[in-house]
C-alpha positions as CSV (number, residue, x, y, z in Angstrom):
1,M,2.1,-12.4,-21.0
2,D,4.2,-15.5,-21.8
3,E,7.6,-16.1,-20.2
4,A,9.7,-14.7,-23.1
5,E,7.7,-11.5,-23.1
6,F,8.0,-11.2,-19.4
7,L,11.8,-11.6,-19.5
8,N,12.0,-8.9,-22.2
9,W,9.9,-6.6,-20.1
10,V,12.1,-7.1,-17.0
11,A,15.3,-6.6,-19.1
12,G,14.0,-3.2,-20.3
13,A,13.3,-1.9,-16.7
14,S,16.9,-0.7,-16.4
15,K,16.4,1.7,-19.3
16,L,13.4,3.4,-17.7
17,T,13.7,7.1,-16.7
18,R,12.9,8.1,-13.1
19,F,9.5,9.4,-14.2
20,Q,8.8,6.1,-16.2
21,L,9.7,4.1,-13.1
22,R,7.2,6.0,-11.0
23,Q,4.5,5.4,-13.6
24,A,5.4,1.7,-13.7
25,F,5.2,1.4,-9.9
26,R,1.8,3.1,-10.0
27,S,0.5,0.7,-12.7
28,L,1.8,-2.3,-10.8
29,A,0.1,-1.1,-7.7
30,V,-3.2,-0.6,-9.5
31,A,-2.9,-4.1,-11.2
32,E,-2.2,-5.7,-7.8
33,A,-5.2,-3.9,-6.3
34,S,-7.4,-5.0,-9.2
35,A,-6.7,-8.7,-9.1
36,P,-4.7,-11.3,-7.0
37,L,-1.3,-12.1,-8.5
38,D,-0.3,-15.7,-9.6
39,G,-3.7,-17.0,-8.9
40,E,-3.2,-16.5,-5.1
41,G,-4.0,-13.9,-2.6
42,A,-2.2,-10.7,-3.5
43,E,0.6,-9.6,-1.2
44,F,-1.2,-6.3,-0.4
45,W,-4.7,-6.9,-1.8
46,A,-6.3,-10.1,-0.4
47,P,-9.4,-11.3,-2.2
48,A,-12.6,-10.2,-0.4
49,V,-14.2,-13.1,1.4
50,E,-17.4,-11.3,2.5
51,P,-20.2,-11.3,0.0
52,A,-21.0,-7.7,0.9
53,A,-17.4,-6.7,0.1
54,L,-17.6,-8.5,-3.3
55,E,-20.7,-6.5,-4.2
56,L,-19.0,-3.2,-3.2
57,K,-15.8,-4.1,-5.1
58,S,-17.8,-4.3,-8.3
59,E,-18.9,-0.7,-7.8
60,I,-15.3,0.4,-7.6
61,E,-14.0,-1.7,-10.5
62,P,-14.7,1.0,-13.1
63,E,-12.5,3.5,-11.2
64,L,-9.7,1.0,-11.0
65,S,-9.9,0.3,-14.7
66,V,-9.6,4.0,-15.4
67,L,-6.4,4.2,-13.4
68,Q,-5.0,1.3,-15.4
69,E,-5.1,3.3,-18.6
70,C,-2.3,5.4,-19.9
71,P,-1.5,8.1,-17.4
72,E,-1.2,10.7,-20.1
73,V,-5.0,11.2,-20.4
74,P,-5.9,14.8,-21.1
75,R,-7.2,16.5,-18.0
76,S,-10.4,17.5,-19.7
77,G,-11.2,13.8,-20.2
78,R,-10.6,12.8,-16.6
79,S,-12.7,13.1,-13.4
80,A,-11.5,16.1,-11.3
81,S,-11.2,13.9,-8.2
82,E,-9.5,11.0,-10.0
83,P,-5.9,12.1,-8.9
84,V,-7.1,12.0,-5.3
85,V,-8.4,8.5,-5.7
86,E,-5.2,7.5,-7.4
87,A,-3.0,9.0,-4.7
88,G,-5.0,7.2,-2.0
89,L,-4.7,3.9,-3.9
90,R,-0.9,4.4,-4.3
91,R,-0.5,5.2,-0.6
92,V,-2.4,2.1,0.5
93,A,-0.4,0.0,-1.9
94,V,2.9,1.3,-0.5
95,M,2.1,1.7,3.2
96,G,-0.8,-0.7,3.9
97,C,-3.1,0.0,6.9
98,P,-2.4,3.4,8.4
99,H,-3.3,2.1,11.8
100,C,-1.1,-1.0,12.0
101,A,0.9,-1.0,8.7
102,N,-0.6,-4.5,7.9
103,R,-0.6,-4.9,4.1
104,D,-3.4,-7.6,4.1
105,V,-6.4,-5.3,3.3
106,I,-9.6,-5.6,1.3
107,L,-11.9,-3.2,-0.4
108,W,-14.8,-2.2,2.0
109,G,-17.1,0.1,0.1
110,K,-16.9,3.7,-0.8
111,A,-17.6,7.0,1.0
112,S,-17.1,10.7,0.2
113,G,-15.9,9.8,-3.3
114,L,-13.1,7.5,-2.0
115,P,-12.8,3.7,-1.8
116,R,-12.6,2.4,1.7
117,Y,-10.6,-0.5,2.9
118,R,-10.7,-2.9,5.8
119,C,-7.5,-4.3,7.5
120,K,-7.6,-8.0,8.1
121,G,-5.1,-7.5,10.8
122,C,-6.6,-5.0,13.1
123,G,-10.1,-5.0,11.6
124,R,-10.3,-1.2,11.3
125,T,-11.6,0.5,8.2
126,F,-10.0,3.5,6.4
127,N,-9.6,5.3,3.1
128,G,-6.4,6.2,1.2
129,L,-6.1,9.6,3.0
130,T,-6.7,8.4,6.6
131,K,-4.0,9.8,8.9
132,T,-2.6,12.2,6.3
133,P,-2.8,16.0,6.3
134,L,-5.5,15.7,3.6
135,A,-7.9,13.7,5.7
136,R,-11.4,15.1,6.0
137,L,-10.7,18.0,3.6
138,R,-13.7,18.6,1.3
139,K,-14.1,19.7,-2.3
140,K,-11.8,17.1,-3.7
141,E,-12.8,18.1,-7.2
142,K,-10.9,21.4,-6.7
143,W,-7.6,19.9,-5.4
144,Q,-6.1,19.8,-8.8
145,D,-6.6,23.5,-9.1
146,Q,-5.1,24.0,-5.6
147,A,-2.1,21.8,-6.5
148,Q,-1.5,23.8,-9.7
149,A,-1.8,27.0,-7.8
150,M,1.0,25.9,-5.5
151,I,3.1,24.8,-8.4
152,D,2.7,28.3,-9.9
153,G,3.4,29.9,-6.5
154,I,0.5,32.3,-6.6
155,S,-0.8,34.2,-3.6
156,V,-3.5,32.8,-1.3
157,A,-6.0,35.4,-2.7
158,K,-5.4,34.3,-6.3
159,A,-5.5,30.6,-5.3
160,A,-8.9,31.2,-3.6
161,E,-10.2,32.9,-6.8
162,R,-8.9,30.1,-9.0
163,C,-10.4,27.3,-6.8
164,E,-13.6,29.3,-6.1
165,V,-13.2,28.9,-2.4
166,D,-13.0,31.3,0.6
167,Y,-9.7,33.0,1.4
168,K,-9.5,31.2,4.7
169,T,-10.1,27.8,3.0
170,A,-7.3,28.5,0.5
171,F,-4.9,29.4,3.3
172,R,-5.9,26.3,5.3
173,W,-5.4,24.1,2.1
174,R,-2.0,25.6,1.5
175,H,-0.6,24.5,4.8
176,R,-2.4,21.1,4.8
177,F,-0.9,20.5,1.3
178,L,2.5,21.5,2.7
179,K,2.6,19.6,6.0
180,A,3.7,16.2,4.6
181,L,6.0,17.8,2.0
182,S,7.8,19.8,4.7
183,A,8.9,16.5,6.2
184,D,9.8,14.9,2.9
185,K,13.6,14.8,3.0
186,P,16.3,12.4,1.8
187,K,17.5,10.0,4.5
188,R,21.1,10.3,3.4
189,L,23.2,12.5,1.1
190,S,25.9,11.0,-1.2
191,G,29.3,11.9,-2.4
192,I,30.4,15.6,-2.1
193,V,28.0,17.6,0.1
194,E,27.8,21.3,0.3
195,G,26.5,23.1,3.4
196,D,26.0,26.7,4.3
197,E,23.6,28.7,6.5
198,T,21.5,31.6,5.4
199,F,19.3,34.0,7.3
200,I,15.6,35.0,6.9
201,L,14.1,38.0,8.7
202,E,11.9,37.0,11.6
203,S,8.2,37.6,11.0
204,F,5.1,37.6,13.1
205,K,2.8,37.9,10.0
206,G,-0.8,37.0,10.9
207,K,-0.3,37.6,14.7
208,K,-2.6,40.4,15.8
209,S,-1.6,40.9,19.4
210,D,1.2,40.4,21.9
211,L,3.9,41.3,19.5
212,P,7.4,41.5,21.0
213,R,8.1,44.6,18.9
214,K,6.3,47.3,16.9
215,P,4.6,46.0,13.8
216,R,6.2,46.7,10.5
217,K,5.1,46.6,6.9
218,R,5.0,43.2,5.4
219,G,8.4,42.1,4.1
220,G,10.0,45.1,5.8
221,K,13.6,45.6,7.0
222,A,15.3,44.6,10.2
223,A,15.8,47.3,12.8
224,K,19.6,46.5,12.9
225,R,22.0,46.0,10.0
226,G,23.8,42.7,9.7
227,L,23.1,39.7,11.8
228,S,21.0,40.1,14.9
229,A,18.3,38.3,16.9
230,E,15.8,39.3,14.2
231,Q,17.5,37.0,11.7
232,I,16.4,33.4,11.7
233,P,19.2,30.9,10.8
234,V,18.4,28.3,8.2
235,I,20.9,25.5,7.4
236,V,20.9,24.1,3.8
237,V,22.9,21.1,2.6
238,R,22.9,19.6,-0.9
239,D,24.8,16.9,-2.7
240,R,25.8,17.0,-6.3
241,S,22.7,15.1,-7.4
242,G,20.5,17.9,-6.1
243,A,19.2,16.1,-3.0
244,T,18.5,18.8,-0.5
245,I,18.0,19.0,3.3
246,D,17.2,22.2,5.1
247,A,16.1,23.1,8.6
248,V,15.2,26.2,10.7
249,L,17.7,26.4,13.5
250,P,16.7,27.6,17.0
251,K,20.2,28.9,17.3
252,L,23.3,28.9,15.1
253,D,25.5,26.5,17.2
254,R,26.9,23.0,16.9
255,A,24.1,21.3,18.9
256,S,21.4,22.8,16.6
257,I,23.2,21.8,13.4
258,T,23.8,18.3,14.8
259,G,20.1,18.0,15.5
260,A,19.3,18.9,11.9
261,L,22.0,17.0,10.1
262,G,23.1,14.2,12.4
263,G,23.1,10.9,10.5
264,V,22.3,12.6,7.2
265,I,25.9,13.5,6.5
266,T,28.4,10.8,7.5
267,P,32.2,10.2,7.4
268,A,31.6,8.6,3.9
269,N,30.9,12.1,2.6
270,Q,33.2,14.9,1.6
271,F,31.7,18.0,3.3
272,C,32.3,21.5,1.9
273,C,31.6,24.6,3.9
274,D,32.7,28.2,4.3
275,G,34.4,27.8,7.7
276,G,31.6,29.0,10.0
277,R,32.5,28.1,13.6
278,A,29.3,26.1,14.3
279,I,29.3,24.1,11.0
280,V,33.0,23.3,11.3
281,A,32.5,22.2,14.9
282,F,29.7,19.9,13.8
283,A,31.8,18.3,11.1
284,R,34.8,17.8,13.5
285,K,32.7,16.3,16.2
286,A,31.0,13.8,13.7
287,G,34.3,12.8,12.2
288,I,33.2,14.0,8.7
289,P,36.0,14.9,6.2
290,H,35.5,18.6,5.6
291,H,36.9,21.2,3.3
292,V,36.9,24.9,4.3
293,L,36.8,27.2,1.3
294,P,39.1,30.2,1.5
295,A,36.3,32.4,0.2
296,P,32.6,31.5,-0.4
297,G,32.2,29.9,-3.8
298,K,35.9,29.9,-4.7
299,P,37.5,26.5,-4.9
300,R,41.2,25.9,-4.5
301,P,43.1,25.4,-7.8
302,E,44.4,22.0,-6.7
303,A,40.8,20.8,-5.8
304,P,38.3,22.5,-8.1
305,E,35.6,19.9,-7.2
306,F,35.3,21.3,-3.7
307,H,33.1,24.4,-3.6
308,I,29.8,25.6,-2.3
309,N,28.5,27.2,-5.5
310,N,25.5,24.9,-5.7
311,V,24.2,25.6,-2.1
312,N,24.8,29.3,-2.5
313,A,22.8,29.3,-5.8
314,Y,20.0,27.4,-4.0
315,H,20.0,30.2,-1.3
316,G,19.5,32.8,-4.1
317,R,16.7,30.9,-5.7
318,L,15.0,30.3,-2.4
319,K,15.0,34.0,-1.4
320,E,14.0,35.2,-4.8
321,W,11.1,32.8,-4.8
322,M,10.0,33.8,-1.3
323,R,10.0,37.5,-2.2
324,R,6.6,37.1,-3.8
325,F,5.0,36.4,-0.4
326,H,6.1,39.8,1.1
327,G,7.3,38.1,4.3
328,V,6.7,34.6,5.7
329,A,5.6,34.0,9.2
330,T,8.5,32.4,11.1
331,K,6.2,29.7,12.5
332,N,5.3,28.7,9.0
333,L,8.9,28.9,7.6
334,P,9.5,25.1,7.6
335,N,6.4,24.6,5.3
336,Y,7.8,27.2,2.8
337,L,11.2,25.5,2.9
338,G,9.5,22.2,2.1
339,W,7.5,23.9,-0.6
340,R,10.6,25.1,-2.4
341,R,12.4,21.8,-1.8
342,A,9.6,19.8,-3.4
343,L,9.5,22.1,-6.4
344,E,13.1,21.4,-7.1
345,A,13.0,17.7,-6.3
346,M,10.1,17.1,-8.7
347,G,11.8,19.1,-11.4
348,T,10.4,18.4,-14.9
349,Q,8.1,15.8,-13.6
350,I,6.1,18.3,-11.5
351,N,2.3,18.2,-12.1
352,P,-0.8,18.4,-9.9
353,E,-1.1,14.6,-9.6
354,N,2.4,14.2,-8.2
355,W,1.8,17.2,-5.9
356,I,-1.3,15.7,-4.5
357,L,0.6,12.4,-4.0
358,G,3.3,14.3,-2.1
359,A,0.7,16.0,0.0
360,A,-0.8,12.6,0.9
361,G,2.6,11.5,2.3
362,I,4.5,10.1,-0.7
363,G,6.7,13.0,-1.7
364,P,9.4,13.0,-4.3
365,Y,12.1,11.6,-1.9
366,Q,9.7,8.9,-0.6
367,Q,8.8,8.0,-4.2
368,L,12.5,7.3,-4.9
369,M,12.9,5.0,-1.9
370,P,13.2,1.3,-2.7
């Protein structure tokens, strides 16, 4: 590409959609992995100096060339494990060595269907999934089906049938695929922020002994009406762009809310809430400008922009979506919150490839980081 073409290409970057930007970043990472830039050693991908590594690199070149092609290749024409290879490549390009974060790495062979790399800083070898929740999981050719099953929100039994694996394997995969996504949250919220708590019935689903109460039918009702110790508080905050942070609270008080939201909402925000004692105490203590609504979801006529309609609507979508599981074990609740949060964050760009990338530690909010 000559200088004029390059300048035109750079000028057009500002017109790219968020999805197109992700595809561009992925293509640049693949290009950098395939060959050094500017005739020098690549920033992330140093040229291999060992003869053995050069020979092994030639074995992986066909895979890299496939990744450089247009991403809209029909699934039937792609290798079933290709999204896993691509996710690993992207993760190494973004994060470098998982042991020391050094970005000076070289290709170092191939094992279990994945390229391996060697860090020139610490000397250790790894693949693109090392130190991720997906490390050492087998049957990579079925991960696309598993990712699609999670996008569809089907039961573990139906996911096991779709992927042709055992029920226990499907359950283990579900939570391994959710572990990284449960921690994928925006670092900050911007502008007007809405916050409100909701409550989800405590559940010991899967626990076969030492229950603190009599067992009940899955998705049953609480023994007491209204709020009680059986109801687990969940705080949810959203800004007007849709960025969402949620957390299971050990107790509905100021200290617990501060632990979940401290540093995420700042005095630069305008915080809308319903006047709950704990959430107002948090805002006052943190010095955050807050607006207490006279009634949930009803803004004042003089300030119609301040309301909590968005966060209340999110509560409704969350609970309606969770109803299909007939009760969620409280110990697994953070994973399910992350599951729903990822579905909404990916939006129209959701697909098995992006889901696998998120499960490997580069979720939708990490993908948007500079």
